[in-house]
C-alpha positions in Angstrom: -19.4 -1.2 -19.9 -17.0 -3.5 -22.0 -17.6 -7.3 -23.3 -14.7 -8.2 -20.6 -16.1 -6.6 -17.3 -19.5 -8.1 -18.3 -18.2 -11.6 -18.3 -16.5 -10.5 -15.2 -19.5 -9.7 -13.5 -21.6 -12.3 -14.7 -19.2 -14.9 -13.4 -18.6 -13.2 -9.8 -22.8 -13.6 -10.2 -22.8 -17.0 -10.5 -19.5 -18.3 -8.5 -20.6 -16.2 -5.8 -24.8 -16.8 -5.9 -26.4 -17.0 -2.8 -26.1 -20.1 -1.0 -22.6 -21.7 -3.3 -20.5 -21.0 -0.3 -21.6 -23.2 2.0 -21.8 -25.6 -1.0 -17.7 -25.2 -1.2 -16.9 -25.0 2.2 -18.6 -28.5 3.0 -17.3 -30.3 0.2 -13.4 -28.5 0.3 -13.5 -29.5 4.3 -12.3 -33.2 3.2 -9.5 -31.6 2.1 -8.7 -28.4 4.0 -8.6 -27.1 8.0 -7.3 -24.3 9.7 -3.7 -23.5 9.1 -3.2 -26.0 6.4 -1.5 -24.0 2.9 -3.9 -24.7 -0.9 -3.1 -23.4 -4.6 -5.5 -22.3 -6.5 -4.3 -22.8 -9.7 -6.7 -20.9 -12.4 -7.9 -18.3 -9.6 -11.3 -16.5 -12.1 -12.8 -14.8 -9.8 -11.5 -16.4 -6.7 -14.5 -18.2 -5.2 -12.1 -21.6 -4.7 -10.0 -19.3 -2.8 -12.9 -17.5 -0.7 -13.5 -21.0 -0.1 -10.0 -22.0 1.7 -9.8 -19.1 3.2 -13.8 -19.7 5.4 -11.2 -22.7 6.4 -8.6 -21.8 7.9 -6.4 -22.9 5.2 -3.9 -20.0 3.4 -3.9 -19.6 -0.3 -1.4 -19.6 -3.2 -3.6 -17.6 -5.5 -2.5 -17.7 -9.2 -3.8 -15.6 -12.0 -2.2 -15.0 -15.4 -5.0 -11.9 -16.5 -3.8 -8.8 -15.5 -7.6 -7.8 -15.0 -8.4 -10.6 -13.4 -5.8 -10.4 -11.1 -7.1 -6.8 -10.8 -10.1 -7.5 -9.4 -8.5 -10.5 -6.8 -6.8 -7.6 -5.8 -9.9 -5.5 -5.0 -11.3 -9.0 -3.3 -8.5 -9.9 -1.1 -7.0 -6.7 -0.9 -7.1 -6.6 3.0 -6.2 -10.6 3.6 -2.9 -11.6 4.4 -4.0 -15.0 4.1 -4.2 -15.0 0.6 -1.0 -14.2 -1.8 -1.4 -13.4 -5.5 1.2 -14.4 -8.2 0.1 -13.1 -11.9 1.8 -16.3 -14.0 0.9 -19.1 -15.7 2.1 -22.4 -14.1 3.8 -24.8 -16.5 5.9 -28.1 -16.7 9.1 -25.7 -16.5 10.1 -22.2 -15.7 9.6 -19.7 -18.7 7.4 -17.3 -20.7 4.8 -18.4 -22.4 1.9 -16.5 -25.2 -1.3 -16.8 -22.5 -4.6 -16.6 -25.5 -7.6 -14.6 -23.7 -11.4 -14.9 -24.3 -12.0 -11.1 -23.9 -15.8 -12.6 -24.0 -15.8 -15.5 -21.5 -12.1 -15.3 -20.1 -12.4 -18.1 -17.7 -11.1 -20.3 -20.4 -8.4 -18.5 -21.4 -6.0 -21.2 -22.4 -1.8 -21.0 -22.9 -3.1 -24.8 -24.8 -3.7 -23.6 -28.4 -4.5 -27.3 -28.9 -7.2 -26.4 -26.1 -8.5 -23.7 -28.0 -8.2 -26.3 -32.0 -10.0 -28.6 -29.6 -13.0 -26.3 -29.3 -13.6 -25.3 -33.0 -16.2 -26.4 -34.3 -16.9 -28.8 -31.2 -20.9 -29.3 -30.4 -21.7 -26.3 -27.5 -18.6 -24.1 -27.7 -20.1 -23.0 -30.5 -19.1 -18.6 -30.7 -15.7 -18.9 -28.9 -13.6 -16.9 -30.2 -9.9 -16.7 -28.1 -9.6 -13.0 -29.9 -6.4 -11.7 -28.4 -2.6 -13.0 -26.6 -0.4 -11.4 -24.4 2.6 -13.4 -23.0 2.6 -14.1 -19.6 5.9 -15.4 -17.7 5.9 -19.6 -16.4 6.4 -21.0 -13.4 5.6 -24.4 -12.4 4.3 -26.1 -8.8 8.0 -26.9 -7.4 8.4 -23.5 -7.2 5.8 -22.2 -6.0 6.2 -24.8 -3.3 9.5 -24.2 -2.4 9.0 -20.3 -2.7 5.5 -20.7 -0.2 5.8 -24.3 1.4 4.6 -27.7 0.5 0.3 -27.2 -0.2 -1.6 -29.7 1.5 -4.5 -29.6 -1.5 -4.1 -28.1 -5.6 -6.9 -26.7 -7.8 -5.7 -27.0 -11.6 -8.2 -25.6 -14.0 -6.9 -24.1 -17.0 -8.2 -25.2 -19.6 -6.4 -27.9 -21.5 -2.6 -26.9 -20.0 -2.7 -29.3 -16.6 -0.7 -31.5 -18.1 2.2 -29.3 -19.0 0.8 -27.6 -14.9 1.4 -31.4 -13.1 4.8 -32.5 -15.1 5.6 -29.4 -12.9 4.9 -31.6 -10.0 7.6 -33.5 -7.9 6.6 -33.6 -4.6 3.3 -35.4 -4.5 0.4 -32.6 -2.0 -1.9 -35.1 0.1 -4.2 -33.8 -2.5 -5.2 -32.2 -6.1 -8.7 -31.6 -8.1 -7.4 -31.4 -11.7 -9.8 -30.0 -14.7 -11.5 -32.6 -17.5 -13.4 -31.6 -20.8 -14.6 -33.6 -23.1 -13.3 -32.3 -26.0 -9.6 -33.4 -24.7 -9.8 -35.9 -22.9 -6.7 -37.5 -23.5 -4.6 -34.4 -21.9 -7.3 -35.8 -18.8 -5.4 -39.1 -19.3 -2.1 -37.8 -19.4 -3.1 -36.0 -16.2 -4.3 -39.8 -14.8 -0.4 -40.7 -16.3 1.6 -38.3 -14.3 -0.4 -38.4 -11.3 0.1 -42.6 -11.1 3.7 -41.8 -11.3 4.3 -39.6 -8.4 2.5 -42.1 -6.1 -1.7 -41.3 -6.2 -4.3 -44.7 -6.4 -6.7 -43.4 -6.5 -9.0 -40.9 -7.1 -12.8 -39.7 -7.3 -14.5 -37.5 -9.6 -17.3 -35.0 -10.0 -19.8 -32.9 -12.9 -19.3 -29.4 -13.7 -20.4 -27.1 -10.1 -22.1 -30.4 -8.6 -20.0 -30.3 -6.1 -20.3 -34.0 -5.2 -18.7 -37.6 -6.4 -20.3 -39.3 -8.7 -18.5 -42.7 -7.1 -20.0 -43.8 -3.8 -15.9 -44.8 -3.9 -12.6 -43.4 -5.0 -11.3 -46.1 -7.6 -8.1 -46.7 -9.7 -7.5 -45.1 -12.5 -7.7 -47.7 -14.8 -11.4 -47.6 -13.6 -11.7 -43.4 -13.7 -10.0 -43.5 -16.9 -12.7 -46.3 -18.7 -15.4 -44.0 -16.7 -14.1 -40.4 -18.1 -14.1 -42.3 -21.5 -17.7 -43.0 -21.6 -18.9 -39.4 -20.6 -21.4 -38.3 -23.3 -20.3 -35.2 -25.3 -22.7 -33.1 -23.8 -21.1 -33.0 -19.7 -18.8 -31.2 -21.5 -16.2 -30.8 -18.1 -16.0 -31.5 -14.6 -13.0 -32.4 -11.6 -10.8 -34.8 -10.6 -9.4 -35.9 -7.6 -6.3 -37.7 -6.6 -5.6 -38.2 -2.4 -3.1 -39.9 -1.1 -5.4 -40.5 1.9 -8.5 -42.4 -0.4 -10.8 -41.4 2.1 -11.2 -38.5 1.3 -12.5 -39.1 -1.5 -15.5 -40.4 -0.4 
């Protein structure tokens, strides 16, 4: 078995662990209901897509890695409610290089700055981006024009999150983007972009906890202060924004 296949197998065991589906469903039920549309940008092995489908939402699953896309086609092959898009999402249509980490495919990235930030950082030892492929780039606006405006967008693209948001002009009801403590400035840029789109309240989850860290939604400045105060060891998490703040409590 190749190193890539072993890494994907490890991801499947982690993200489809017993009991995790119920945790995801309970969390995302605040954002999605039957008949809604969700975008899963950076689908990886599809655990979020599977949760969105269990909630009755249609899903556009966006995954640029060809071998992961093949796995997703197998996982969702009998599900007409999942549309798979094999592309990167960015600020404008075109083409970009995707840097691959064959031993850890979850951290493939189109951001050279992300790789530079990981180099030598505590907790990122041994990560090596050892291959690259050219991939087409679409935008959130283009996806919405083709599939409809989503109710919720999940963005997990390893340092490319701000580029994804620069390709969005119509805000969905809610969205999330991943942050890392090695690139806090990217998260701060994302908060600014979301503010320009009309989002005023935010919350966050650390790691895969699926639990909000703030008891009530907070403004962008408070979220930025919280982010900058996190210890490096916190590593990563997701920031959530919603046009209806009650979904963030």
